C-alpha positions as CSV (number, residue, x, y, z in Angstrom):
1,X,248.5,149.0,160.0
2,X,244.4,149.1,160.7
3,X,243.2,151.9,162.3
4,X,245.8,154.5,161.3
5,X,245.0,158.0,161.3
6,X,248.4,159.8,160.2
7,X,251.2,158.4,158.2
8,X,254.5,160.2,158.5
9,X,256.3,160.5,155.4
10,X,259.8,160.6,155.6
11,X,262.4,160.7,152.8
12,X,266.2,160.0,153.1
13,X,269.4,159.3,151.3
14,X,272.7,159.9,153.2
15,X,271.6,161.3,156.2
16,X,273.4,159.5,159.0
17,X,274.2,162.1,161.1
18,X,270.4,163.1,161.4
19,X,268.1,160.4,161.1
20,X,268.1,159.4,164.6
21,X,266.6,162.9,165.6
22,X,264.2,162.7,162.7
23,X,262.8,159.2,164.2
24,X,263.2,160.2,167.8
25,X,261.3,163.2,166.5
26,X,258.3,161.0,165.2
27,X,258.4,158.4,168.3
28,X,258.0,161.9,170.7
29,X,254.6,162.4,169.2
30,X,251.7,162.4,172.2
31,X,248.8,161.6,170.2
32,X,245.3,159.8,171.2
33,X,245.3,158.1,167.8
34,X,247.5,155.8,166.2
35,X,250.1,156.6,163.6
36,X,252.4,155.0,161.4
37,X,256.0,156.2,160.0
38,X,257.1,155.1,156.7
39,X,260.8,155.8,155.7
40,X,261.8,155.2,152.0
41,X,265.6,155.8,151.5
42,X,266.7,156.0,148.6
43,X,269.9,153.6,148.2
44,X,272.0,155.4,151.0
45,X,275.7,154.4,150.6
46,X,276.2,155.2,154.3
47,X,274.8,154.0,158.0
48,X,271.3,155.4,157.0
49,X,269.6,151.9,156.4
50,X,271.4,150.0,159.4
51,X,270.1,153.0,161.8
52,X,266.2,153.0,160.2
53,X,266.5,148.4,160.5
54,X,267.7,149.6,164.0
55,X,264.2,151.2,164.4
56,X,262.5,149.1,162.5
57,X,263.2,146.2,164.3
58,X,262.8,147.6,167.6
59,X,259.5,149.2,166.7
60,X,257.7,147.0,163.9
61,X,254.5,147.5,164.6
62,X,254.7,151.3,163.8
63,X,258.2,151.5,161.8
64,X,258.1,150.9,158.1
65,X,261.0,151.0,155.8
66,X,261.2,151.0,151.8
67,X,264.5,150.5,150.8
68,X,265.8,151.6,146.9
69,X,268.3,149.5,145.6
70,X,269.1,152.0,143.0
71,X,268.8,155.9,143.8
72,X,265.4,156.6,142.2
73,X,266.2,160.9,142.5
74,X,269.1,160.7,139.9
75,X,266.9,158.7,137.5
76,X,263.8,160.5,137.6
77,X,265.3,163.9,138.6
78,X,262.7,165.6,135.7
79,X,259.7,164.1,137.2
80,X,258.8,163.4,140.6
81,X,255.7,161.6,140.0
82,X,257.1,158.2,141.0
83,X,257.5,159.7,144.8
84,X,254.3,161.0,144.7
85,X,253.2,157.5,143.9
86,X,255.5,156.1,146.3
87,X,254.0,157.8,148.7
88,X,249.9,157.0,147.9
89,X,250.7,153.8,147.8
90,X,252.6,152.9,151.4
91,X,251.0,155.8,153.4
92,X,247.9,154.3,154.7
93,X,246.5,157.5,157.0
94,X,244.0,159.7,156.6
95,X,246.4,162.4,156.8
96,X,250.1,162.6,155.5
97,X,252.9,164.4,157.8
98,X,256.0,164.9,155.8
99,X,259.5,165.2,157.4
100,X,262.4,164.5,155.0
101,X,266.2,165.0,154.4
102,X,267.9,166.9,157.7
103,X,264.5,168.1,159.2
104,X,263.0,167.1,162.3
105,X,260.1,167.8,164.8
106,X,260.7,169.2,168.3
107,X,257.5,169.4,169.5
108,X,255.5,166.3,170.9
109,X,252.5,167.6,170.2
110,X,252.7,168.7,166.6
111,X,250.6,165.9,165.1
112,X,248.1,165.8,167.3
113,X,247.2,169.7,167.2
114,X,247.5,169.7,163.3
115,X,245.5,166.8,163.0
116,X,242.7,168.5,165.3
117,X,242.6,171.7,163.4
118,X,242.0,169.5,160.0
119,X,239.4,167.2,161.8
120,X,237.5,170.3,163.1
121,X,237.9,172.3,159.8
122,X,236.9,169.7,156.9
123,X,236.9,173.1,154.2
124,X,241.0,172.8,154.9
125,X,243.3,170.3,153.0
126,X,246.6,170.8,154.8
127,X,248.2,172.9,158.0
128,X,251.2,174.5,158.5
129,X,253.5,176.3,161.2
130,X,256.7,178.0,161.4
131,X,259.7,176.3,161.7
132,X,263.5,177.2,162.7
133,X,266.5,176.9,160.9
134,X,269.2,175.6,162.9
135,X,272.7,174.2,162.0
136,X,275.1,171.4,163.1
137,X,276.1,172.8,166.6
138,X,272.1,173.5,167.3
139,X,272.7,177.7,167.0
140,X,269.3,179.0,165.5
141,X,270.1,180.6,162.5
142,X,266.6,182.2,161.7
143,X,263.1,181.5,162.7
144,X,260.9,180.9,159.5
145,X,257.3,182.7,160.7
146,X,254.5,182.8,158.2
147,X,253.5,186.6,157.7
148,X,252.1,188.8,155.0
149,X,253.4,192.1,154.4
150,X,251.0,193.8,156.8
151,X,251.3,190.9,160.1
152,X,251.3,187.2,160.7
153,X,249.0,184.8,158.6
154,X,246.1,184.3,160.4
155,X,244.7,180.6,160.6
156,X,241.7,181.5,158.0
157,X,244.5,182.9,155.5
158,X,245.3,181.0,152.5
159,X,248.9,181.1,152.1
160,X,249.8,178.9,149.6
161,X,250.5,181.8,147.0
162,X,252.6,183.7,148.4
163,X,254.7,181.5,151.2
164,X,256.9,179.1,150.0
165,X,255.7,176.0,153.3
166,X,258.4,174.1,154.7
167,X,258.2,170.6,154.2
168,X,258.6,169.5,157.8
169,X,255.7,171.5,158.9
170,X,253.1,170.1,156.6
171,X,250.2,167.7,157.3
172,X,247.3,167.3,154.8
173,X,244.9,165.0,153.7
174,X,245.7,162.1,151.7
């Protein structure tokens, strides 16, 4: 897709109960730029592939599926370079937004806010945000807020050394 600024990179395997929420979260994004949705299915054995293909047919200029015949995770469990190569080869955007497994986005401005920050701050390579951890009944188990011992993390702080970043909150430069 030409003119794509952001590639949404989604990895899934047997996530039939979650994949619609995930894709709908991508589709709900309100942006002033083009984005693409690249979904890598790692040989699911449930109806995940059929759901992805349904959305791919409905949004052919926006969603592209990559379908493994054999589960790559189990073949390459100790080495994820195959997945990084697949991501780089298939994502056309200047930025990559990650959302995988059973995660999904609830803020329709997520991509716009994160890309605006990166576009205005070329010295940064990645941006992240707070997240919510919920159970199958949509009950919030815990908010995940990035904090230091002495208070919240500020925009200008580098937090990689002290915080495990939630995958679904990341947008980074390709």
